[in-house]
Structure formats: structure tokens, C-alpha cells
CHARMM-style PDB file with segment names, atoms N, HN, CA, C and O in Angstrom:
ATOM      1  N   MET     1      -5.622 -16.179 -36.917  1.00  0.00      PROA
ATOM      2  CA  MET     1      -5.310 -15.747 -35.569  1.00  0.00      PROA
ATOM      3  C   MET     1      -5.085 -14.240 -35.591  1.00  0.00      PROA
ATOM      4  O   MET     1      -4.322 -13.743 -36.418  1.00  0.00      PROA
ATOM      5  N   ALA     2      -5.729 -13.518 -34.706  1.00  0.00      PROA
ATOM      6  HN  ALA     2      -6.349 -13.922 -34.033  1.00  0.00      PROA
ATOM      7  CA  ALA     2      -5.607 -12.065 -34.666  1.00  0.00      PROA
ATOM      8  C   ALA     2      -4.354 -11.668 -33.898  1.00  0.00      PROA
ATOM      9  O   ALA     2      -4.020 -12.249 -32.865  1.00  0.00      PROA
ATOM     10  N   GLN     3      -3.676 -10.666 -34.432  1.00  0.00      PROA
ATOM     11  HN  GLN     3      -3.947 -10.195 -35.271  1.00  0.00      PROA
ATOM     12  CA  GLN     3      -2.461 -10.200 -33.773  1.00  0.00      PROA
ATOM     13  C   GLN     3      -2.759  -8.881 -33.069  1.00  0.00      PROA
ATOM     14  O   GLN     3      -3.399  -7.995 -33.636  1.00  0.00      PROA
ATOM     15  N   SER     4      -2.280  -8.756 -31.803  1.00  0.00      PROA
ATOM     16  HN  SER     4      -1.760  -9.475 -31.342  1.00  0.00      PROA
ATOM     17  CA  SER     4      -2.507  -7.526 -31.055  1.00  0.00      PROA
ATOM     18  C   SER     4      -1.615  -6.426 -31.604  1.00  0.00      PROA
ATOM     19  O   SER     4      -0.644  -6.685 -32.315  1.00  0.00      PROA
ATOM     20  N   GLY     5      -1.962  -5.207 -31.261  1.00  0.00      PROA
ATOM     21  HN  GLY     5      -2.751  -4.997 -30.684  1.00  0.00      PROA
ATOM     22  CA  GLY     5      -1.142  -4.074 -31.692  1.00  0.00      PROA
ATOM     23  C   GLY     5       0.192  -4.051 -30.960  1.00  0.00      PROA
ATOM     24  O   GLY     5       0.326  -4.604 -29.869  1.00  0.00      PROA
ATOM     25  N   ASN     6       1.168  -3.409 -31.570  1.00  0.00      PROA
ATOM     26  HN  ASN     6       1.059  -2.960 -32.456  1.00  0.00      PROA
ATOM     27  CA  ASN     6       2.509  -3.370 -30.996  1.00  0.00      PROA
ATOM     28  C   ASN     6       2.526  -2.598 -29.678  1.00  0.00      PROA
ATOM     29  O   ASN     6       3.276  -2.959 -28.771  1.00  0.00      PROA
ATOM     30  N   GLY     7       1.724  -1.552 -29.552  1.00  0.00      PROA
ATOM     31  HN  GLY     7       1.114  -1.259 -30.288  1.00  0.00      PROA
ATOM     32  CA  GLY     7       1.695  -0.752 -28.331  1.00  0.00      PROA
ATOM     33  C   GLY     7       1.188  -1.527 -27.137  1.00  0.00      PROA
ATOM     34  O   GLY     7       1.701  -1.364 -26.030  1.00  0.00      PROA
ATOM     35  N   SER     8       0.189  -2.368 -27.342  1.00  0.00      PROA
ATOM     36  HN  SER     8      -0.227  -2.501 -28.241  1.00  0.00      PROA
ATOM     37  CA  SER     8      -0.347  -3.145 -26.223  1.00  0.00      PROA
ATOM     38  C   SER     8       0.648  -4.209 -25.771  1.00  0.00      PROA
ATOM     39  O   SER     8       0.730  -4.517 -24.582  1.00  0.00      PROA
ATOM     40  N   ASN     9       1.406  -4.773 -26.716  1.00  0.00      PROA
ATOM     41  HN  ASN     9       1.339  -4.523 -27.682  1.00  0.00      PROA
ATOM     42  CA  ASN     9       2.434  -5.750 -26.348  1.00  0.00      PROA
ATOM     43  C   ASN     9       3.543  -5.083 -25.530  1.00  0.00      PROA
ATOM     44  O   ASN     9       4.040  -5.655 -24.560  1.00  0.00      PROA
ATOM     45  N   THR    10       3.913  -3.895 -25.924  1.00  0.00      PROA
ATOM     46  HN  THR    10       3.509  -3.431 -26.712  1.00  0.00      PROA
ATOM     47  CA  THR    10       4.961  -3.168 -25.197  1.00  0.00      PROA
ATOM     48  C   THR    10       4.489  -2.818 -23.791  1.00  0.00      PROA
ATOM     49  O   THR    10       5.243  -2.966 -22.829  1.00  0.00      PROA
ATOM     50  N   THR    11       3.265  -2.361 -23.668  1.00  0.00      PROA
ATOM     51  HN  THR    11       2.653  -2.240 -24.450  1.00  0.00      PROA
ATOM     52  CA  THR    11       2.713  -2.008 -22.352  1.00  0.00      PROA
ATOM     53  C   THR    11       2.623  -3.237 -21.464  1.00  0.00      PROA
ATOM     54  O   THR    11       2.981  -3.182 -20.288  1.00  0.00      PROA
ATOM     55  N   LEU    12       2.152  -4.334 -22.011  1.00  0.00      PROA
ATOM     56  HN  LEU    12       1.860  -4.379 -22.967  1.00  0.00      PROA
ATOM     57  CA  LEU    12       2.045  -5.568 -21.233  1.00  0.00      PROA
ATOM     58  C   LEU    12       3.427  -6.055 -20.797  1.00  0.00      PROA
ATOM     59  O   LEU    12       3.591  -6.501 -19.662  1.00  0.00      PROA
ATOM     60  N   GLY    13       4.405  -5.976 -21.669  1.00  0.00      PROA
ATOM     61  HN  GLY    13       4.272  -5.614 -22.592  1.00  0.00      PROA
ATOM     62  CA  GLY    13       5.769  -6.379 -21.324  1.00  0.00      PROA
ATOM     63  C   GLY    13       6.350  -5.499 -20.228  1.00  0.00      PROA
ATOM     64  O   GLY    13       7.038  -5.993 -19.334  1.00  0.00      PROA
ATOM     65  N   PHE    14       6.080  -4.205 -20.290  1.00  0.00      PROA
ATOM     66  HN  PHE    14       5.521  -3.804 -21.016  1.00  0.00      PROA
ATOM     67  CA  PHE    14       6.572  -3.283 -19.270  1.00  0.00      PROA
ATOM     68  C   PHE    14       5.953  -3.593 -17.916  1.00  0.00      PROA
ATOM     69  O   PHE    14       6.651  -3.599 -16.902  1.00  0.00      PROA
ATOM     70  N   ILE    15       4.650  -3.851 -17.888  1.00  0.00      PROA
ATOM     71  HN  ILE    15       4.083  -3.847 -18.712  1.00  0.00      PROA
ATOM     72  CA  ILE    15       3.955  -4.155 -16.628  1.00  0.00      PROA
ATOM     73  C   ILE    15       4.458  -5.471 -16.047  1.00  0.00      PROA
ATOM     74  O   ILE    15       4.716  -5.561 -14.846  1.00  0.00      PROA
ATOM     75  N   VAL    16       4.599  -6.486 -16.884  1.00  0.00      PROA
ATOM     76  HN  VAL    16       4.389  -6.413 -17.859  1.00  0.00      PROA
ATOM     77  CA  VAL    16       5.092  -7.788 -16.406  1.00  0.00      PROA
ATOM     78  C   VAL    16       6.530  -7.649 -15.898  1.00  0.00      PROA
ATOM     79  O   VAL    16       6.873  -8.226 -14.867  1.00  0.00      PROA
ATOM     80  N   GLY    17       7.358  -6.908 -16.590  1.00  0.00      PROA
ATOM     81  HN  GLY    17       7.080  -6.438 -17.428  1.00  0.00      PROA
ATOM     82  CA  GLY    17       8.731  -6.690 -16.151  1.00  0.00      PROA
ATOM     83  C   GLY    17       8.794  -5.976 -14.815  1.00  0.00      PROA
ATOM     84  O   GLY    17       9.596  -6.338 -13.954  1.00  0.00      PROA
ATOM     85  N   ALA    18       7.955  -4.962 -14.631  1.00  0.00      PROA
ATOM     86  HN  ALA    18       7.304  -4.667 -15.331  1.00  0.00      PROA
ATOM     87  CA  ALA    18       7.927  -4.230 -13.362  1.00  0.00      PROA
ATOM     88  C   ALA    18       7.476  -5.141 -12.228  1.00  0.00      PROA
ATOM     89  O   ALA    18       8.028  -5.080 -11.129  1.00  0.00      PROA
ATOM     90  N   LEU    19       6.486  -5.977 -12.481  1.00  0.00      PROA
ATOM     91  HN  LEU    19       6.038  -6.026 -13.373  1.00  0.00      PROA
ATOM     92  CA  LEU    19       6.019  -6.910 -11.448  1.00  0.00      PROA
ATOM     93  C   LEU    19       7.105  -7.919 -11.083  1.00  0.00      PROA
ATOM     94  O   LEU    19       7.255  -8.266  -9.911  1.00  0.00      PROA
ATOM     95  N   VAL    20       7.855  -8.389 -12.065  1.00  0.00      PROA
ATOM     96  HN  VAL    20       7.733  -8.108 -13.016  1.00  0.00      PROA
ATOM     97  CA  VAL    20       8.944  -9.335 -11.791  1.00  0.00      PROA
ATOM     98  C   VAL    20       9.995  -8.679 -10.897  1.00  0.00      PROA
ATOM     99  O   VAL    20      10.494  -9.308  -9.964  1.00  0.00      PROA
ATOM    100  N   VAL    21      10.332  -7.427 -11.175  1.00  0.00      PROA
ATOM    101  HN  VAL    21       9.927  -6.915 -11.933  1.00  0.00      PROA
ATOM    102  CA  VAL    21      11.324  -6.715 -10.361  1.00  0.00      PROA
ATOM    103  C   VAL    21      10.819  -6.518  -8.939  1.00  0.00      PROA
ATOM    104  O   VAL    21      11.573  -6.712  -7.985  1.00  0.00      PROA
ATOM    105  N   VAL    22       9.558  -6.137  -8.784  1.00  0.00      PROA
ATOM    106  HN  VAL    22       8.946  -5.980  -9.559  1.00  0.00      PROA
ATOM    107  CA  VAL    22       8.992  -5.919  -7.448  1.00  0.00      PROA
ATOM    108  C   VAL    22       8.959  -7.223  -6.664  1.00  0.00      PROA
ATOM    109  O   VAL    22       9.340  -7.250  -5.493  1.00  0.00      PROA
ATOM    110  N   VAL    23       8.512  -8.296  -7.290  1.00  0.00      PROA
ATOM    111  HN  VAL    23       8.203  -8.274  -8.240  1.00  0.00      PROA
ATOM    112  CA  VAL    23       8.440  -9.592  -6.595  1.00  0.00      PROA
ATOM    113  C   VAL    23       9.842 -10.077  -6.231  1.00  0.00      PROA
ATOM    114  O   VAL    23      10.047 -10.599  -5.135  1.00  0.00      PROA
ATOM    115  N   ALA    24      10.808  -9.912  -7.132  1.00  0.00      PROA
ATOM    116  HN  ALA    24      10.642  -9.488  -8.022  1.00  0.00      PROA
ATOM    117  CA  ALA    24      12.184 -10.323  -6.833  1.00  0.00      PROA
ATOM    118  C   ALA    24      12.738  -9.521  -5.654  1.00  0.00      PROA
ATOM    119  O   ALA    24      13.433 -10.076  -4.803  1.00  0.00      PROA
ATOM    120  N   GLY    25      12.439  -8.232  -5.596  1.00  0.00      PROA
ATOM    121  HN  GLY    25      11.874  -7.781  -6.287  1.00  0.00      PROA
ATOM    122  CA  GLY    25      12.881  -7.406  -4.472  1.00  0.00      PROA
ATOM    123  C   GLY    25      12.259  -7.845  -3.162  1.00  0.00      PROA
ATOM    124  O   GLY    25      12.944  -7.895  -2.140  1.00  0.00      PROA
ATOM    125  N   LEU    26      10.978  -8.162  -3.173  1.00  0.00      PROA
ATOM    126  HN  LEU    26      10.422  -8.121  -4.003  1.00  0.00      PROA
ATOM    127  CA  LEU    26      10.309  -8.631  -1.956  1.00  0.00      PROA
ATOM    128  C   LEU    26      10.861  -9.971  -1.499  1.00  0.00      PROA
ATOM    129  O   LEU    26      11.062 -10.184  -0.303  1.00  0.00      PROA
ATOM    130  N   VAL    27      11.109 -10.878  -2.438  1.00  0.00      PROA
ATOM    131  HN  VAL    27      10.946 -10.705  -3.409  1.00  0.00      PROA
ATOM    132  CA  VAL    27      11.664 -12.183  -2.087  1.00  0.00      PROA
ATOM    133  C   VAL    27      13.051 -12.011  -1.480  1.00  0.00      PROA
ATOM    134  O   VAL    27      13.373 -12.655  -0.481  1.00  0.00      PROA
ATOM    135  N   TRP    28      13.878 -11.148  -2.074  1.00  0.00      PROA
ATOM    136  HN  TRP    28      13.617 -10.625  -2.886  1.00  0.00      PROA
ATOM    137  CA  TRP    28      15.211 -10.894  -1.529  1.00  0.00      PROA
ATOM    138  C   TRP    28      15.105 -10.307  -0.125  1.00  0.00      PROA
ATOM    139  O   TRP    28      15.848 -10.708   0.770  1.00  0.00      PROA
ATOM    140  N   PHE    29      14.189  -9.364   0.074  1.00  0.00      PROA
ATOM    141  HN  PHE    29      13.585  -9.038  -0.653  1.00  0.00      PROA
ATOM    142  CA  PHE    29      14.024  -8.724   1.379  1.00  0.00      PROA
ATOM    143  C   PHE    29      13.601  -9.740   2.433  1.00  0.00      PROA
ATOM    144  O   PHE    29      14.107  -9.720   3.555  1.00  0.00      PROA
ATOM    145  N   ILE    30      12.677 -10.629   2.076  1.00  0.00      PROA
ATOM    146  HN  ILE    30      12.266 -10.645   1.164  1.00  0.00      PROA
ATOM    147  CA  ILE    30      12.188 -11.637   3.029  1.00  0.00      PROA
ATOM    148  C   ILE    30      13.284 -12.641   3.360  1.00  0.00      PROA
ATOM    149  O   ILE    30      13.491 -12.963   4.530  1.00  0.00      PROA
ATOM    150  N   PHE    31      13.992 -13.142   2.343  1.00  0.00      PROA
ATOM    151  HN  PHE    31      13.824 -12.880   1.392  1.00  0.00      PROA
ATOM    152  CA  PHE    31      15.008 -14.153   2.583  1.00  0.00      PROA
ATOM    153  C   PHE    31      16.282 -13.597   3.214  1.00  0.00      PROA
ATOM    154  O   PHE    31      17.074 -14.354   3.775  1.00  0.00      PROA
ATOM    155  N   SER    32      16.490 -12.266   3.126  1.00  0.00      PROA
ATOM    156  HN  SER    32      15.847 -11.651   2.670  1.00  0.00      PROA
ATOM    157  CA  SER    32      17.669 -11.679   3.773  1.00  0.00      PROA
ATOM    158  C   SER    32      17.388 -11.368   5.236  1.00  0.00      PROA
ATOM    159  O   SER    32      18.262 -10.850   5.930  1.00  0.00      PROA
ATOM    160  N   GLY    33      16.207 -11.668   5.711  1.00  0.00      PROA
ATOM    161  HN  GLY    33      15.497 -12.089   5.147  1.00  0.00      PROA
ATOM    162  CA  GLY    33      15.859 -11.444   7.113  1.00  0.00      PROA
ATOM    163  C   GLY    33      15.274 -10.072   7.357  1.00  0.00      PROA
ATOM    164  O   GLY    33      15.069  -9.694   8.511  1.00  0.00      PROA
ATOM    165  N   GLY    34      15.002  -9.322   6.321  1.00  0.00      PROA
ATOM    166  HN  GLY    34      15.169  -9.630   5.384  1.00  0.00      PROA
ATOM    167  CA  GLY    34      14.394  -8.010   6.483  1.00  0.00      PROA
ATOM    168  C   GLY    34      15.364  -6.932   6.915  1.00  0.00      PROA
ATOM    169  O   GLY    34      14.941  -5.837   7.287  1.00  0.00      PROA
ATOM    170  N   ASP    35      16.667  -7.219   6.874  1.00  0.00      PROA
ATOM    171  HN  ASP    35      17.011  -8.108   6.572  1.00  0.00      PROA
ATOM    172  CA  ASP    35      17.657  -6.227   7.272  1.00  0.00      PROA
ATOM    173  C   ASP    35      18.005  -5.340   6.083  1.00  0.00      PROA
ATOM    174  O   ASP    35      18.109  -5.806   4.948  1.00  0.00      PROA
ATOM    175  N   VAL    36      18.183  -4.055   6.367  1.00  0.00      PROA
ATOM    176  HN  VAL    36      18.099  -3.677   7.289  1.00  0.00      PROA
ATOM    177  CA  VAL    36      18.621  -3.133   5.344  1.00  0.00      PROA
ATOM    178  C   VAL    36      20.139  -3.256   5.248  1.00  0.00      PROA
ATOM    179  O   VAL    36      20.807  -3.246   6.282  1.00  0.00      PROA
ATOM    180  N   PRO    37      20.705  -3.369   4.057  1.00  0.00      PROA
ATOM    181  CA  PRO    37      22.163  -3.496   3.951  1.00  0.00      PROA
ATOM    182  C   PRO    37      22.864  -2.296   4.564  1.00  0.00      PROA
ATOM    183  O   PRO    37      22.464  -1.153   4.340  1.00  0.00      PROA
ATOM    184  N   GLY    38      23.908  -2.557   5.336  1.00  0.00      PROA
ATOM    185  HN  GLY    38      24.233  -3.486   5.517  1.00  0.00      PROA
ATOM    186  CA  GLY    38      24.674  -1.488   5.944  1.00  0.00      PROA
ATOM    187  C   GLY    38      24.106  -0.976   7.250  1.00  0.00      PROA
ATOM    188  O   GLY    38      24.662  -0.040   7.824  1.00  0.00      PROA
ATOM    189  N   ALA    39      23.022  -1.550   7.744  1.00  0.00      PROA
ATOM    190  HN  ALA    39      22.570  -2.311   7.277  1.00  0.00      PROA
ATOM    191  CA  ALA    39      22.405  -1.057   8.968  1.00  0.00      PROA
ATOM    192  C   ALA    39      23.242  -1.404  10.194  1.00  0.00      PROA
ATOM    193  O   ALA    39      23.127  -0.733  11.219  1.00  0.00      PROA
ATOM    194  N   ASP    40      24.090  -2.444  10.114  1.00  0.00      PROA
ATOM    195  HN  ASP    40      24.184  -2.989   9.281  1.00  0.00      PROA
ATOM    196  CA  ASP    40      24.880  -2.866  11.266  1.00  0.00      PROA
ATOM    197  C   ASP    40      26.225  -2.141  11.345  1.00  0.00      PROA
ATOM    198  O   ASP    40      26.977  -2.335  12.300  1.00  0.00      PROA
ATOM    199  N   GLU    41      26.530  -1.315  10.355  1.00  0.00      PROA
ATOM    200  HN  GLU    41      25.920  -1.158   9.579  1.00  0.00      PROA
ATOM    201  CA  GLU    41      27.802  -0.610  10.375  1.00  0.00      PROA
ATOM    202  C   GLU    41      27.756   0.520  11.396  1.00  0.00      PROA
ATOM    203  O   GLU    41      26.741   1.207  11.512  1.00  0.00      PROA
ATOM    204  N   PRO    42      28.836   0.718  12.132  1.00  0.00      PROA
ATOM    205  CA  PRO    42      28.848   1.796  13.124  1.00  0.00      PROA
ATOM    206  C   PRO    42      28.885   3.169  12.456  1.00  0.00      PROA
ATOM    207  O   PRO    42      29.363   3.316  11.330  1.00  0.00      PROA
ATOM    208  N   GLU    43      28.374   4.165  13.168  1.00  0.00      PROA
ATOM    209  HN  GLU    43      27.986   4.045  14.082  1.00  0.00      PROA
ATOM    210  CA  GLU    43      28.449   5.523  12.660  1.00  0.00      PROA
ATOM    211  C   GLU    43      29.873   6.030  12.818  1.00  0.00      PROA
ATOM    212  O   GLU    43      30.578   5.655  13.756  1.00  0.00      PROA
ATOM    213  N   ILE    44      30.284   6.875  11.905  1.00  0.00      PROA
ATOM    214  HN  ILE    44      29.712   7.180  11.143  1.00  0.00      PROA
ATOM    215  CA  ILE    44      31.623   7.439  11.986  1.00  0.00      PROA
ATOM    216  C   ILE    44      31.519   8.788  12.697  1.00  0.00      PROA
ATOM    217  O   ILE    44      30.763   9.662  12.275  1.00  0.00      PROA
ATOM    218  N   GLN    45      32.282   8.949  13.777  1.00  0.00      PROA
ATOM    219  HN  GLN    45      32.896   8.238  14.120  1.00  0.00      PROA
ATOM    220  CA  GLN    45      32.318  10.219  14.489  1.00  0.00      PROA
ATOM    221  C   GLN    45      33.731  10.758  14.443  1.00  0.00      PROA
ATOM    222  O   GLN    45      34.695  10.045  14.720  1.00  0.00      PROA
ATOM    223  N   ILE    46      33.840  12.029  14.089  1.00  0.00      PROA
ATOM    224  HN  ILE    46      33.056  12.608  13.864  1.00  0.00      PROA
ATOM    225  CA  ILE    46      35.140  12.673  14.048  1.00  0.00      PROA
ATOM    226  C   ILE    46      35.110  13.810  15.060  1.00  0.00      PROA
ATOM    227  O   ILE    46      34.320  14.745  14.930  1.00  0.00      PROA
ATOM    228  N   ASP    47      35.973  13.727  16.068  1.00  0.00      PROA
ATOM    229  HN  ASP    47      36.615  12.967  16.174  1.00  0.00      PROA
ATOM    230  CA  ASP    47      36.050  14.765  17.096  1.00  0.00      PROA
ATOM    231  C   ASP    47      37.178  15.728  16.730  1.00  0.00      PROA
ATOM    232  O   ASP    47      38.348  15.348  16.672  1.00  0.00      PROA
ATOM    233  N   LEU    48      36.803  16.972  16.489  1.00  0.00      PROA
ATOM    234  HN  LEU    48      35.853  17.281  16.537  1.00  0.00      PROA
ATOM    235  CA  LEU    48      37.796  17.990  16.147  1.00  0.00      PROA
ATOM    236  C   LEU    48      38.073  18.860  17.364  1.00  0.00      PROA
ATOM    237  O   LEU    48      37.180  19.082  18.182  1.00  0.00      PROA
ATOM    238  N   PRO    49      39.292  19.350  17.493  1.00  0.00      PROA
ATOM    239  CA  PRO    49      39.581  20.253  18.622  1.00  0.00      PROA
ATOM    240  C   PRO    49      38.855  21.584  18.441  1.00  0.00      PROA
ATOM    241  O   PRO    49      38.599  22.014  17.316  1.00  0.00      PROA
ATOM    242  N   ASN    50      38.520  22.246  19.584  1.00  0.00      PROA
ATOM    243  HN  ASN    50      38.728  21.898  20.498  1.00  0.00      PROA
ATOM    244  CA  ASN    50      37.751  23.494  19.538  1.00  0.00      PROA
ATOM    245  C   ASN    50      38.528  24.671  18.979  1.00  0.00      PROA
ATOM    246  O   ASN    50      37.916  25.580  18.418  1.00  0.00      PROA
ATOM    247  N   GLY    51      39.820  24.697  19.102  1.00  0.00      PROA
ATOM    248  HN  GLY    51      40.317  23.959  19.558  1.00  0.00      PROA
ATOM    249  CA  GLY    51      40.596  25.835  18.676  1.00  0.00      PROA
ATOM    250  C   GLY    51      40.735  26.881  19.774  1.00  0.00      PROA
ATOM    251  O   GLY    51      41.179  27.994  19.494  1.00  0.00      PROA
ATOM    252  N   ASN    52      40.367  26.557  21.027  1.00  0.00      PROA
ATOM    253  HN  ASN    52      40.006  25.652  21.254  1.00  0.00      PROA
ATOM    254  CA  ASN    52      40.510  27.526  22.139  1.00  0.00      PROA
ATOM    255  C   ASN    52      41.886  27.447  22.712  1.00  0.00      PROA
ATOM    256  OT1 ASN    52      42.207  28.177  23.650  1.00  0.00      PROA
TER     257      ASN     52
END
């Protein structure tokens, strides 16, 4: 049985790992309803006096 080079195994592992992360992110995004976390939080406004 022929064994592949170590560099090709590392490259293949990196590509497969990146694809797993991307797919997991897409699945999370779809199942969370497509909302960005923190999008429903109100903006903070601070009103300072003019100094007049």
C-alpha cells in the first residue's frame, strides 16, 4: 500500500477542517433564524449638557 507524503496529508486535513468550520457556521446561522447576535440590543445614547 502506498503512503502519501506528509505535506499532502496536512493540506488535506487543513482543507477538511476549514470546510467543517464553514458548514458548522452556516448551520448555526440557519438554525438561529439568521439573526446576528446583539442586533436586538438598543443603542446607548448619552446626552451631555452643552456647557452654555
